[in-house]
C-alpha positions in Angstrom: 0.0 0.0 0.0 1.4 3.4 -1.0 1.6 6.3 1.5 -0.7 9.3 0.7 0.8 12.5 -0.6 0.6 15.6 1.6 1.6 19.0 0.2 3.7 20.8 2.8 4.6 24.0 1.0 1.8 26.1 -0.5 1.2 29.8 -0.8 -2.4 31.1 -0.9 -3.9 34.4 -2.1 -3.0 35.9 1.3 0.8 35.4 0.6 2.4 38.8 0.3 4.8 38.0 -2.5 3.7 35.1 -4.7 0.4 33.5 -3.7 -2.3 32.6 -6.2 -4.2 29.7 -4.6 -7.6 30.5 -3.1 -8.4 28.7 0.1 -11.8 27.1 -0.6 -10.9 25.7 -4.0 -7.6 24.4 -2.4 -9.6 22.4 0.1 -11.9 21.1 -2.6 -8.9 19.9 -4.7 -7.3 18.3 -1.7 -10.5 16.4 -0.9 -10.8 15.2 -4.6 -7.2 14.1 -4.5 -7.9 12.2 -1.2 -5.0 13.8 0.6 -5.3 13.4 4.4 -3.7 16.8 5.2 -2.3 19.9 3.5 -0.1 22.8 4.7 -0.4 26.5 3.9 2.9 28.4 4.3 2.3 31.9 3.1 5.1 34.4 2.8 5.6 36.5 6.0 2.1 36.2 7.4 -0.6 34.0 8.8 -3.6 35.9 7.3 -5.2 32.8 5.8 -4.9 30.7 8.9 -8.5 31.0 10.3 -10.2 30.6 6.9 -7.9 27.7 5.9 -8.2 26.0 9.3 -12.1 26.2 9.3 -12.4 25.0 5.7 -10.0 22.1 6.1 -11.5 20.9 9.4 -15.1 21.0 8.0 -13.9 18.9 5.0 -12.2 16.3 7.3 -8.7 17.4 6.2 -5.9 17.9 8.7 -4.7 21.6 8.4 -1.0 22.3 8.8 -0.2 26.0 9.3 3.1 27.6 8.7 4.8 30.6 7.2 7.9 31.4 5.1 9.7 34.1 7.0 12.9 35.9 6.3 15.4 36.0 9.2 18.2 38.5 9.3 21.0 38.9 11.7 20.5 41.7 14.1 22.9 44.6 13.6 24.8 46.3 16.3 24.5 50.1 16.5 26.9 51.7 14.0 27.3 48.5 12.0 26.7 48.8 8.3 25.7 46.4 5.6 28.4 46.3 3.1 30.5 44.1 0.9 32.2 42.5 3.9 28.8 41.1 5.1 27.4 40.2 1.7 24.8 42.9 2.2 22.9 40.8 4.7 24.5 41.6 8.0 26.1 38.2 8.2 29.9 38.1 8.6 31.9 36.1 6.0 33.0 33.7 8.8 29.3 33.0 9.6 28.6 32.6 5.9 31.3 29.9 5.7 29.7 28.2 8.7 26.3 28.2 6.9 27.9 26.7 3.8 29.7 24.1 5.9 26.4 23.2 7.5 24.9 22.0 4.2 24.2 25.2 2.4 25.6 25.0 -1.1 24.1 28.3 -2.2 24.2 31.8 -0.7 21.0 33.0 1.0 19.0 35.4 -1.2 18.9 39.0 0.0 15.2 39.3 -0.7 12.3 37.2 -1.9 12.2 36.2 -5.5 9.2 37.0 -7.6 10.0 34.2 -10.1 
């Protein structure tokens, strides 16, 4: 017996940058596909949470709520973002640690619209 598919990364119309999926049609599609659960992970907010949670629960689908958030290192007073920090407030030594921890790409400086 195969395990059911559960979508864990999905942006709705409430996502600030790149959402297109409407909540009620999403729940209908998930029901038709016989998925036991689905996650909504909008960009930088939880605006769809109540609508999504109620719609999923009423359809017998387990709602999973999340958010894509951008985390930035806190700057000290007088510290500037510049070439030495890669424009992100992260020192080159910390960048090397991130790469060594499994990151093969540099972190983007802002969300992509593509």
